[in-house]
N, C-alpha and C positions, 0 to 999 in steps of 0.2 A: 703563760697566760692561764687565767683561772676561768674555766667554763661557767661555773656557777655565777660569778660576778658579771660575766659577759651576758649571760641570760638575764640576770637581774637588771642590768643596764638596758637591755632590749625591752624588758617588761615596762620599765619606767618610761622609756622613749615611746613605746607604743601607746601607753596611757596618755602621754602628752599629745601625741598626734590625734588620738580620739577626742581629746578635749578641744583641740583646734578644729576638728571636724564639727563639733557641736557649735562652735562659734560660727563657722561658715554656713552650715546647713540649718541652723536655727532651731526653732521650737520643736519640730518633729524629732530631732536628735536629742534635745534635752529631755523630752518625754521618754523616748526609747531607752535612754541610758539612766533614767530614773532620777534626774536632777530635781524633780518636783514640778507640780503644775504651776506654782508661782513663778519659777524661773522660765518655764515655757511661755507663760502669758507675757511676762516682761519682754522676752525675746520677740514675741509676736507684735508687741506694741512698739518695738524699736528702741526700747530702753538700752542704755549703755551698761547698766548694772550687770547683766549676765556675762557680757563680754569682758568687763573688768575682773569679775570674780573668776571666771574661767581662765582668763589670761594669767592671773596670779597663780592658779593651780598649774598651768602649763610651765611657767618659769620654774616653779619648785620642782616639778617632775623632770625637767630638762637638767637642772642642777644635780638632782639625785642620780640621773642616768650617767652624767659625766663623772661623778664620783665613783660609781660602780665600775665604769669602763677604765678609769684611771687606776683604781685598785687592782683591777684584773691585769694590768700591764699593757693595755691597749695604747695608751699615750702617757705623757709626762705626769708626774706626781702632783696632785693638788694638795693644798695646805690642810692640816688638821684631819687627815684621812681617817685615822682610827675613830676619832671622836664623831666626825660627821657620819661615817658609815654605821657606827653603833647607834647613833640617834635615828638615822633613816630606818634601820632595822627595827628599832623600838617603836617608831611611829607606825610602820606598816603592821607590826604585831598587835599593837594596842588598838589600832583602827579595826583590824580584823576581829579581835575579841569583842570589843565594845559593840560593833555592828551586829553581832549575833544576839546580843541582849536587846537590841532595838527592833527586832523582827515583829514583836507583838505590840510595840508602840512606835509605829513607823515615822512619826514626826514629819508628815508631808511627803513621805516617800513610800513606795510599796514594800511589803515584806520581802518580795522577791529581790528588790534592789539591795536591801540590807543583807540578805542571804548570799547572793552572788558576789556583791562587792566585798563582803567579808571573806568569803572563800578566796577570792582573787588576792586580797591584801595578805592573807595568811600564806598563800603560795609565794607571793613576792617576798614576804618576810623570811620564809624558809630558805629561798635561794640566796638572799642577802646574808643570812646567818651562817649557812654552810660555807659560802664563799669567803666571808669575813673570817671565819674560824680557820679556814685553810690558808689564808693570806696574812693572818695576824702578824707573824714575825717578819714576813717579807715586806709588809707595808712599812714597818718601822725602819727598815733598811733601804727603802726605795729612795732614789735621788732623781 
């Protein structure tokens, strides 16, 4: 089992759970986690939009978590493992880097949101990258 990919999977699963908590706890959680005042207001107004958007993010994060756990050897092999994990790693890395450039032009979010979320995404990317590098040949041979 690959500890880096297990941790990467746990990171994505934790992020998914925090997004679910935002749906459950509503506007204060959207505000605290920096989703933007617009999302918080929509949640306060009872709009379904924040729930739909956040639910979509939850689904993606759960899938990403499952792929990391699968590649780590926790359970059976999922299809297109190398391609999907490479893409997940690239997305986390790209999001982390781009977010650092948005600190001075926050686009409805606080500079602190962009800084912290970018650092988190870069950490997630690093764990995925290290784990993927360690498992690269094993993933090809997994059945």
